[in-house]
N, C-alpha and C positions, 0 to 999 in steps of 0.2 A: 775442512777449513773452518776455524772458529769464527765467531762473530766479528772480532776485531780485524782478522785477516780478510773477511769478506768485505768489510767496509773499506779497508785499505785498497783492495783490488778494484772495487767500484770507483774509488777516487783516482787511482792510477789510470784506469781506462778512460775516465772522463777527461783527465788532463791530456792523455794521448789523443783522444778524439778532438779536443779543442785545438791542439797544436796542428793536427792534420787539416782541420777546417781552415785555420788561419793560413797554413801553407798553400792550400788550394786557392783560397781567395787571392793571395798574393801572386800565385802563378797565373791565375786568370787575368788579374790586373796587368801583369807584365806582358802577357800575350796580347792583350788589346793595345797596350802601349807600343809594342813592337810593330803593329800594323799601321801606326800613324807615321807621318813624315818625321816628326821629332824622334820617334822610336827608331826609325830606320837609320837615322844619322848616329844614334848611340846604340846600335843593335848588339854589338859584341858585349857590352857591359850589361844590357838588359837581358840578353839571352843567357849569359852566365848566371845572373841572379835567378832567372826563371827556372833553369834546369836544376839549380840548387834547391829551390822550393819543391820541384817535382820529385827529387830523390827522397824527400821526407814524407811522401804520400803513402798511405796504406791502401789496401785493396779497394775499399769503398770510395775513397777520394780519387783514386786512379780511374775507376769506373765513371765517376761524375765528370772528370776531365775529358774523357773520351766522348761522353754524351754531349758536352759543350762543343767539342770539335765537330761533332756530327750535326748539331742544330744551328750553330752560330757562324760557321765558316763555310757554308755552301755558296756557290755563285748566285747572283740575283737572277731568278728565272725571267722576270719581266724585262730586265735590261738585256739579257741574252737573246730573248725572242725578238726584241726590237732591232738589235744589231744584226741578228741572223737574217731578218727580213730585209734590212738595208743592204746587206751583202748580196742576198739573192737578187735584188733588183739592180744593183750597180756593178757587182763583181769587181769592185775597185780594190787595189791593194790596201788603201787606207781603211776601207770598211772591214777587210779581212783582219788587219792588224788590230783594229778596235774590238772585233769579235773575239779574237784569240786572247786579248788582254782580259776581257771580262769573263771569258769561259775558264780561265785559269783559276781553279778553286783557291779562295783565300787561305785554306788549310795548307796548300803547298807553299804559298808565300811565307806563312808562319813557320812551317817546318824548316824551310831554307834559312830563315833568319835565326831560328834556334840552333841550327847546325853551325853557326858562326862561333859559338861558344867553345872554349877549349874543352876537348873531350866530347863535343856535341854529337859527332857521328856515332860513337860507341853508345852514348845514352839513347839516341834515337833508335838504334838497332835493338837495344834492350827494351825500349818503349814499345816497339812493334811486336816483340815477343809477348809482352803482356797483353797487347791488343788482340793478338791471335788467340790467346786463351779465352778471351771474352767473346770473340766473334762467333764461336760455335753456338752460343745461346742467345745472341743479340744481333739479328740481321740488320738492325738500324746502323751498325757500325761498318757496313760493307764499303760505303763510299770513303770513309776514313782510311780503311785498310788499302783501298785502291790507290789513294794518294800516297800513302807510305810506300807501297810497292813500286809505284811509278818513279818516285824520287830515288829509292834505294837501287833500283835497276840502273838508273843513270849514274849514281855515285859509285856503284860497284861494277861499272862497265869493265869487261875483261881487259880493255886497254889500260886500265889503271892498276890492274892486279899484278903482283910480283910472284913468280913461281920460284919456290925454294925447295931444295932437297933436305929432308930431315934425316940425320944420321946419328950414330951413337955419340958423336962429339958436339951435337947441338946442345943448347942450354938446357939444364935440368928442368927448368920451368916449362919449356916448350915440350919436352918429352913427357912430363906429367900431364900436360893437356892432351897429348896424343892418346895416352892411356885412358884418360877420363872420357874423351869424346868418341872413342871407337864404338861404333853403333852396330856393326855387322857381326864381327867375331871378337868377343871380349878379350882384352889383353890382361892376362893373369900375372901382373907384376913385372918387375924389371927384367927378369930372365927371359920371360916371354917376349917382351919388347925387343930385347937385344937380338934374339933370333930373327925377328922380323926386320932387322937392320943389318944383317950379315951381307957379305958380298953378292949373294944370289938373291937378295931382296932389296927393294927400294921403297921409299916413302916420300911423296911429294905433297906440298901444301901451297895453297894460294894465300897471300897476305895483301893487305891494303895499306897504303901509306898512312892513313888516319888511324889504323889499328896495328901498328908494327909488331906488337908482341902477341897478337891474337890470330891463330890460324882460322881461316874462314871455312875451309874444306880441305880434306886430305885424302889421298888414294894410296893404297898399299899394292905393291907389284911383286910378283914372283918371276924370276928369270929362269927359264926351264928349257929342256930339250924337246918337249912335246906338250901339246895342249892337255891341261890337267882334267881329270874326270872325278876327282874327289878332293874335299877340302882338308881332311885330316893330315895328309902328308905335307901340305903347305904350312900348317900350323904346328907341326911337331917340333917342339923346342929342342928335342934331343936329336933331330935329324942333322946329318952331316952337311954343312954348306958346300955347294958346288963352287969351287974357286976358279975353275977354268972357264974364263969368259968366252973363249972360242967355241964352246959347246952350246952357248945360249942361242936358241932359235925362236923361242916363244916368250913374249912378255904377257903375263896373265894378271889382269887387274882383279884382285880377289876381295877387295873391301874399299868402299868409298863412304866417308862419313862427313856430315855437315856439323860444324862446330857452333854455328850461330843460328838459333831458332828464329830470330828476327829477320833473317834473310831468306826464309822459306818463299819459294816462287821466283826468286832471283836466280837467273840462269848462271850457275857457276860450274857444276859438275861436268857438263858436256865440253866446255872449253878446257877444263882441267885435264880430262882424259886425252884430248887431242894434243894439247901442249906437251904433256908427258910423253906421249907416243913419239912426237917429233924429237924431243930431247934424247930419249932412249935410242932412237934410230941413229942419231949422231954419235952417241957413246958406243953403241954396239952395232956396227954396220951389218953384221950377219943375222940380226933379228929379222925374221920373215913374217911372223904371225903376232898380231896384237889381239888379245881376246880377254874375256872375263871368265870367272867362275862365280856365277851369281845365284843367290837364293831365289825362291819363288814364294814370297811371303803370302800371296793371296790364294794359293792353290787349294790348300786343305779347307779353308773357310768356304771357298766356292763350291768344292765337292760336297760339303756338308749341307749347303743351302739350296743349290740349284735343283729345280724341279723338272724342267723340260729342256733338253738340249735343242738348240736351234742354230741353223746356219744356212744362209742363202747360197753359199759357195760350195757346199758339199752335196752329193747326191742323197736323196731322202733315205735310201737303203743304208748308206754309210752312217748317217745320223741315227737311224733306228738301231743299228748294231751297237753303236756306242751307248745309246740309252739303255739297251738291254744289258750291256756289260756293267754299266753303272748300277742298275737296279740289282743285279746279281751280287756285286761287291757289297752293297749296303745290306742285303739280306744275309750274306755270309759273315761279314765282319762287324756289323752293327756300328758302334761308335769308335771301336778300337781297330785301326788299320795298321798298327805298328808292325805286324808280321810282314807286311808288304814292303817295309823299308829295309829289311835285312837282305843281304846279297844271297843269291842261290848257292847251295852247296855244290862243291866241285868233286868230280870223280864218283865212283861207285854206281850201283844200279839205281835208276830213278824210279821211285815208287809212284803209284798213282796220285798220292797226296802231294808229292813233290812236284809232279808235272802240272797238277792243277794250280799249285801255288805259283809256279813259273808263268802259267797262262794269266793268272790274276795280276801278277806284276806287269806283264806286258800290256794288259788292259789299262792299268793305272798309268803306264807310260803313254799310251795312246790318248787317254783322257787329258793328260797334261798337255800334249801337243794341241788337242782341240781347244783347251783353255787358253793357251798362249796365242793361237792363230785366229780364233773365232769369237772371242768375247769382247767386242767393240774395241779393237786394238788401237784405233786411230783417234780416240777422244778420251775425255776425262772419265767416262764410264768404264773404261777398261779395268779389268779386275786385278791386275798386278802392277803395283807402282814401279817395281824394278824393271819389268818388261817395258813399260811406257817410257821410262827414262832412257834405256839403252836403244830401243827401236827409234824413238824420236831423235836420238843422238846420231842416228845413221848406222847403227850396228845391224848385223844379220844374225838371226836366230840359227845357230849352227848345230847344236847338239844338246840333247836332254840326257842327263847322266843319272842312272838309278843308283841307290845306296851311296850317294855322294856326300851326304851330310847326316851322319848318324847321331849327332848331338840331340839332346832333348828338344832344343829349339828347332833344329832342322826337321825332326820327325813331326813336331807339332805343326809347323808351318806348311810343309810340303811333302810329308811322308818320305823324307830322305832324298828327294830329287833335287838336282841343281841343273843349271843351264850354262852352256858356253855361248856367249854372244861374240861374234867375230867382227873386229874393226878393220875392214879392208880400206886403207886410206884412200884408194882410188874410187871407191864406191859409196863413200859416206853420204855425199850429197844426194845421189840417186836413191839410196835407201831411205833417207829422210823424207824426200818427196813422196815416195811410195807410202810411208807411214802416214803422212799428212792426208793422203787420199784414202786412208782407212784400210791399207793392206800391209801385211807383214812380210818383210824380206826374210826368207828362210832357206836353208839348205834343202836339197832334194830329199835327203833322208828324213828330215822333220816334216816336210810337206806331204810325204807319202804315208805318214803314220796314222792320222785319224781315219 
């Protein structure tokens, strides 16, 4: 860049910074005005103006806005303490109402008033997505995020959500968003998407009245004759669709994708699966089994890092055997375990090397069962997010499938293993309660593996 260009660039940046500072100052002024009585009576106009200023903020100005939300919009601790003491002494309804009113963070009141602006809900969802990016490195914003999550969980209550089936006749704009947001098994263009919407496939999404053209979350389903053990046949775009609906006995949820990063932590997926299962049961009365074919994204990372296997529910000898097996696999394969992801050869005489490889695959299988059953399954420390989601949702860990995902991603994440979680509609609540107590509901086959 020549000297003139450099001067122009500095000038352009200075003007941009000045515009952003002015927009931030105006946004903060509007926010403070919204919190006054006069502001409340004119809240729609002020909120519209405020969010217009917000949309002009760059990264630094957005950070400063969040910092102001954290520092200036907390409840008054002295007033809260006084009212809490008054309620403790009197237990009167009036004292409780006064305490609740002052305990409600001013941030929530501000966000509720900003939401009155046209398009406010979508802007606030996008705002939280930017907040989450900064939360990783700035713990001072935790209370701000808690207020966002509290309000969004209320605004996106499942009772407000609309379930819609996505098919090949859906608007092209919606189909493009499905392709873009697919997070589990990438959709490789229109031909791939069309196969996923054939008569033996289904796609369902949740929508919100405030965001009618934006899918919040969607799930893809394969209608089959039996529980699937590998993902490739489900994704094969050249596979012949099964058109005879009378043969469908299994609905397999093989992909679920969130479309709105700002709604992280807002419970949508569990309600989506249950609503979809109910609808499919009505459409296809012969369906008997509702299950998933799920990845295990935390498994390979756990195997690479865990030092000592521990479990209070297994006999010490069983844990010691698994530890020895893990140590042997590490010594034999180092950092490249890809050979264990391949399926065993069929037929012919079994060489000693082939038998040893089969034994190593079986040990990998057992270690996966240990991982899913015994790594803090009932709390946030659990090692696999997909397992936490389905088990907390009331599913049962039904089967672990070897050589089920031989894609580069599948081998990297889980050495090719995938899991079937079974949704028995009569046992969902009991399975959820078991998970909350720190136990995993699993089939006898899986429980006997470690």
